[in-house]
N, C-alpha and C positions, 0 to 999 in steps of 0.2 A: 521743492515743488508742492509737497503735501502741506507744508506750513503756509505757503501762499494761498492755496485753495481754502485751507481752514480759516485763515484771516479774512479772505474775501467773503466766505459764507457767514462768519461771525459778524463782520461789518454790515453785510446786507440785512441779516436778521435784526441787528440793532437799529439800523435806519428804518426798516419797516415797522418795528416795534415802537420806535420813537414817533413815527408818523401816526400810528394808531393812537398813541397816548396823546399826541397833539390834537387829533380829531376829538378825542374824549374831552379834553380840556376846553376846546372851543364849544363843544356841545353843552358843557356845564355852564358856560358863560352866555351862550346865545339862545338856547332853547327856552320856550315860554313857560313851562310848568314843571312841577316836581317829577312827574312821571316820565316825560321825555328826557329830562336831565338824568334821571336815574337810569334810563335805558342807555343813554350815551356812555355814562360812567361804567355801567356793568358790562356792556358788550365790547366797546372799543378799548376801554381801559384794561379789561381782562386779557384781551388779545394782545395788546401792547406789552403788558407785563409778562405774559406768557412767552412771547417771542424773545424778550430780553433774557428771561431765565433759560430758554433753550439755547440761546447764544452763549450764555455762561456755561452751560453743560457741555457744549461743543468745545469751548475754549479751555476749560479747566483740565488740568492733567491729573488731578486728585480724584479718585473714585468716590470718596466721601462727598466732595463738593458736587459732583455730577449727580449722585443719588439724591442729595438734598435739593438740588435745583429741579430735578424731574419730579420729585415728590411735591415740591411747592407748586409746580405747574398743575399737577393732578388735583391738589387741594384747592387751588385757585379756580380751576374749571368746575369743580364740584360745588364749591361754596358761594361763589359770586352770583350766579343766577338765582339760587335759592334765597340768598339774603336780599337781593334786589326785589324779588317777588314779595317776600314778607314785608319789606319796608314799604313797598307800594300799597300793599293791602292795608297795612297799619295807617298809612297816610290817608287813604281813602276813608277808612273808618273814623279817623280823627277830624275829617271834614275838609281836607284839601280837595277841591274840585278840579275837574279837567279845565284846560284852556278853552276859551270861548270858541276857538276855531276847530276844536275837535269834532270829528264826524259822528262818532258813536260812543256811548258809554255802556259797556257791557256790564259793569258792576251795578248800574241802576236797574237793569233788567233782573239781575240776581237778587237785588234788594226787594223788588216787587214780588218775586216768587217765594221769598223766604217767609215762613209762617210767623205771625206776630207772637211775642211772648206773653 
């Protein structure tokens, strides 16, 4: 009975994780500019990979595998948003502008407030 519940939980987590990863992939293909694509990849992709790693931790019988999977989830949750933020900031500084349909450019306001060198 416990094995059945464990398998159902692992299967459910894997399916939800795969769905989030699919949404991230569709976002990468369909969204209009680098910033919205980066948002899709960092948010939905991180959640999808994190759920797959949690499913692995539940399914694994080895404590070393469980520890590594949970450490990978923590590392992924800590590093993915920071790296996406830094990549977006570097993209903006390199000259990649927002999509024409964007409502507001917060970085343009920050550029105006910045003292000139």
